[in-house]
C-alpha positions as CSV (number, residue, x, y, z in Angstrom):
1,M,0.0,0.2,0.2
2,S,1.4,3.4,-1.1
3,D,0.9,6.8,1.3
4,R,-1.0,8.0,-1.3
5,E,-3.4,5.2,-1.5
6,I,-6.8,5.9,0.0
7,L,-9.3,3.3,-1.8
8,K,-8.5,-0.5,-1.9
9,V,-11.0,-2.6,-3.5
10,E,-10.4,-6.4,-3.5
11,D,-12.5,-9.0,-5.5
12,V,-15.9,-7.6,-5.0
13,S,-18.7,-9.0,-6.5
14,K,-22.6,-8.0,-6.0
15,T,-25.3,-10.1,-7.5
16,Y,-28.6,-9.4,-7.7
17,Q,-32.4,-11.7,-8.5
18,A,-34.1,-10.8,-11.9
19,K,-36.9,-12.7,-13.3
20,A,-34.4,-14.0,-15.5
21,G,-32.7,-15.0,-12.6
22,E,-29.2,-14.4,-10.7
23,V,-27.7,-11.3,-12.4
24,T,-24.1,-10.5,-11.2
25,A,-23.6,-6.7,-12.0
26,V,-19.8,-6.4,-10.2
27,D,-17.9,-9.7,-10.8
28,S,-14.4,-9.7,-8.5
29,V,-13.4,-6.5,-9.1
30,S,-10.4,-5.3,-7.7
31,F,-8.8,-1.3,-8.1
32,T,-6.8,1.5,-6.0
33,A,-7.5,4.9,-6.0
34,D,-5.0,7.3,-4.6
35,K,-5.2,10.7,-2.7
36,G,-4.7,13.9,-5.3
37,E,-6.1,11.9,-8.4
38,V,-9.3,11.1,-10.7
39,T,-9.6,7.6,-11.2
40,T,-12.3,7.0,-13.8
41,I,-14.0,4.0,-14.7
42,V,-15.8,4.2,-17.7
43,G,-18.5,1.9,-19.1
44,P,-21.8,2.0,-20.8
45,S,-25.3,1.6,-19.7
46,G,-25.9,-1.8,-17.4
47,S,-22.4,-2.4,-17.1
48,G,-22.5,-2.3,-13.1
49,K,-20.2,0.9,-12.6
50,T,-23.0,2.3,-10.9
51,T,-23.5,-0.2,-8.7
52,L,-19.8,-0.4,-8.1
53,L,-19.7,2.9,-7.2
54,Y,-22.5,2.5,-4.8
55,V,-21.1,-0.3,-3.0
56,V,-17.7,1.4,-2.2
57,G,-20.3,4.7,-0.7
58,S,-21.7,1.6,1.4
59,L,-25.0,2.4,-0.3
60,E,-25.1,-1.4,-2.0
61,K,-23.6,-4.6,0.2
62,P,-21.6,-6.9,-1.6
63,E,-21.8,-10.4,-1.3
64,S,-17.9,-11.0,-1.6
65,G,-14.7,-8.9,-1.0
66,E,-12.7,-6.5,0.8
67,I,-13.0,-2.3,0.4
68,T,-10.6,-0.4,2.7
69,V,-10.9,3.4,3.0
70,S,-8.3,5.2,4.6
71,G,-7.3,2.3,6.6
72,Q,-10.9,1.4,7.4
73,D,-12.7,-1.9,6.8
74,I,-15.9,-0.8,5.3
75,L,-17.4,-4.2,5.1
76,D,-16.4,-4.9,8.9
77,P,-19.8,-5.7,10.7
78,G,-18.5,-3.2,13.6
79,T,-18.3,-0.7,11.0
80,N,-20.7,2.0,11.7
81,L,-22.2,2.6,7.8
82,V,-23.8,6.2,8.7
83,R,-20.7,7.7,10.5
84,Y,-18.6,6.1,7.5
85,R,-20.2,8.0,4.8
86,R,-20.5,11.0,6.2
87,E,-17.0,11.3,7.3
88,N,-15.1,9.8,4.7
89,V,-17.4,10.1,1.6
90,G,-18.6,12.7,-0.7
91,F,-21.3,11.7,-3.0
92,V,-22.0,13.8,-6.5
93,F,-24.9,12.6,-8.8
94,Q,-26.2,13.0,-11.9
95,F,-29.6,14.4,-11.0
96,F,-28.0,16.2,-8.3
97,N,-30.3,14.8,-5.5
98,L,-30.8,18.2,-4.0
99,I,-33.2,18.6,-1.4
100,P,-36.1,21.0,-3.0
101,T,-37.7,22.8,-0.5
102,L,-34.1,24.0,0.6
103,T,-32.3,26.7,-0.7
104,A,-28.5,26.1,-1.9
105,L,-26.7,27.3,1.1
106,E,-29.5,25.4,3.4
107,N,-28.4,21.8,1.1
108,V,-24.8,22.4,1.5
109,M,-25.5,23.0,5.4
110,L,-27.6,19.9,5.6
111,P,-24.7,17.2,6.1
112,M,-22.8,19.2,8.5
113,D,-26.3,19.8,10.6
114,L,-26.7,16.0,10.3
115,A,-23.3,15.4,11.7
116,G,-23.7,17.9,14.5
117,V,-21.8,20.9,13.6
118,P,-22.9,24.1,15.5
119,Q,-25.0,26.2,13.0
120,E,-22.8,29.2,12.8
121,Q,-19.9,27.2,11.6
122,Q,-22.2,24.9,9.1
123,K,-23.3,28.5,7.4
124,R,-19.8,29.9,7.3
125,R,-18.4,26.8,5.7
126,A,-21.3,26.5,3.1
127,S,-21.0,30.0,2.1
128,E,-17.0,29.3,1.8
129,L,-17.7,26.2,-0.2
130,L,-19.9,28.0,-2.2
131,E,-18.2,30.7,-2.9
132,R,-15.1,28.3,-4.4
133,M,-17.8,26.7,-7.0
134,E,-18.8,30.4,-7.5
135,V,-22.3,30.1,-6.6
136,G,-23.0,33.4,-4.4
137,G,-25.5,36.4,-4.0
138,R,-29.2,35.7,-4.9
139,L,-28.1,31.7,-5.5
140,L,-27.2,31.2,-2.1
141,R,-31.4,31.7,-1.2
142,A,-32.5,30.1,-4.6
143,R,-33.9,26.6,-4.4
144,P,-32.9,24.1,-7.0
145,N,-35.9,25.2,-9.3
146,K,-34.6,28.2,-9.5
147,M,-30.8,27.4,-10.8
148,S,-29.4,25.7,-14.0
149,G,-28.4,22.3,-14.2
150,G,-24.8,23.5,-14.3
151,E,-25.5,25.7,-10.9
152,N,-27.2,23.0,-9.3
153,Q,-24.6,20.5,-9.9
154,R,-21.8,22.8,-8.6
155,V,-24.1,22.7,-5.5
156,A,-24.4,19.4,-4.6
157,I,-20.4,19.3,-5.1
158,A,-20.1,22.4,-2.7
159,R,-22.4,19.8,-1.0
160,A,-20.5,16.5,-1.2
161,L,-17.4,18.6,0.0
162,A,-18.9,19.5,3.3
163,N,-17.8,17.5,5.6
164,D,-14.4,17.1,4.0
165,P,-14.3,13.8,2.9
166,D,-11.3,11.6,1.6
167,V,-13.3,10.2,-1.0
168,L,-15.4,12.2,-3.3
169,L,-17.9,10.0,-5.2
170,A,-19.4,11.4,-9.3
171,D,-22.0,9.3,-10.8
172,E,-22.3,10.3,-14.0
173,P,-21.9,13.9,-12.8
174,T,-21.9,15.8,-16.2
175,G,-24.5,13.4,-17.6
176,N,-27.2,15.8,-17.4
177,L,-25.6,18.5,-18.6
178,D,-24.6,20.5,-21.9
179,T,-21.1,19.9,-23.2
180,A,-19.7,23.1,-22.4
181,T,-21.3,23.4,-18.4
182,G,-19.8,19.7,-18.4
183,Q,-16.4,20.2,-18.6
184,T,-16.7,22.9,-16.1
185,V,-18.3,20.3,-13.5
186,I,-14.8,17.9,-14.8
187,D,-12.9,20.9,-14.0
188,I,-14.1,21.1,-10.8
189,L,-13.7,18.0,-10.2
190,T,-10.0,17.8,-11.3
191,G,-9.2,20.5,-9.6
192,L,-10.2,19.2,-6.0
193,A,-8.1,16.7,-6.8
194,R,-4.8,18.3,-7.5
195,G,-5.7,21.0,-5.4
196,N,-7.2,20.1,-2.6
197,G,-5.9,16.2,-2.1
198,N,-9.4,14.5,-2.3
199,C,-9.9,10.7,-3.9
200,V,-12.0,11.6,-6.8
201,L,-13.6,8.4,-8.1
202,I,-15.9,8.9,-11.5
203,V,-18.4,6.3,-12.9
204,T,-18.9,8.0,-16.4
205,H,-20.6,6.8,-20.0
206,D,-18.5,9.8,-21.7
207,E,-14.7,8.5,-22.6
208,S,-13.5,11.8,-23.4
209,I,-12.7,12.1,-19.6
210,I,-10.2,9.7,-19.7
211,G,-7.8,12.1,-20.8
212,V,-8.1,14.4,-17.6
213,S,-7.8,10.9,-15.3
214,D,-4.6,9.5,-13.8
215,R,-6.4,6.3,-13.6
216,A,-8.6,4.7,-16.0
217,F,-10.4,1.6,-16.4
218,H,-13.5,0.6,-18.7
219,M,-16.4,-2.0,-17.3
220,T,-18.2,-4.3,-19.3
221,D,-20.3,-7.1,-17.7
222,G,-19.1,-6.0,-14.5
223,R,-15.6,-6.9,-14.9
224,L,-12.8,-3.8,-15.3
225,S,-9.9,-3.7,-17.4
226,E,-7.0,-0.8,-17.1
227,I,-6.6,1.6,-19.8
228,R,-4.8,4.0,-17.7
229,G,-2.3,3.8,-15.0
């Protein structure tokens, strides 16, 4: 294990029961991802890449394998998964998943509120994160339906960073955006890896993202093959 290694996935498999029988969504997958780097998993719809991301983020439980994040075995029965997600992982989703009744500022404050951070500290950090994402002024008080797709995604990234996670997981972060806005989001994510030191893991169907990745894999039928590393 290198000093920079944050995420280690070993021989992980995940299956589902479907009408036609058992489907293997993730098939004996192993890879590592490092601090300060962008790791990308590219594959078509149904290849298993989102399932793999959800397994790493403990939103899904695999049938077998080992996953270690910052030295912590997240599949150990004694691991507090709620605390793990809150303290170690930030999620960025294709459809943003912002709370529609909350403002941009309140959406970013929410993870800190759940972690018991004092409210004034929540507001201060949320404002700083949104400023870094170039979301300010009237947008701080705007709700998601009053913002563009790109603005929503910037808020979602700020929210993912709220509790200063080691790992940032992005599921098709450009899939709901136009090309120019999508490129801006990728620039933000790569900047967070190289400037902020986050371990950024992106799953996407967009092969152009391979070009900005430090390590990249292709996923087909639940299996990974390395294409850059």
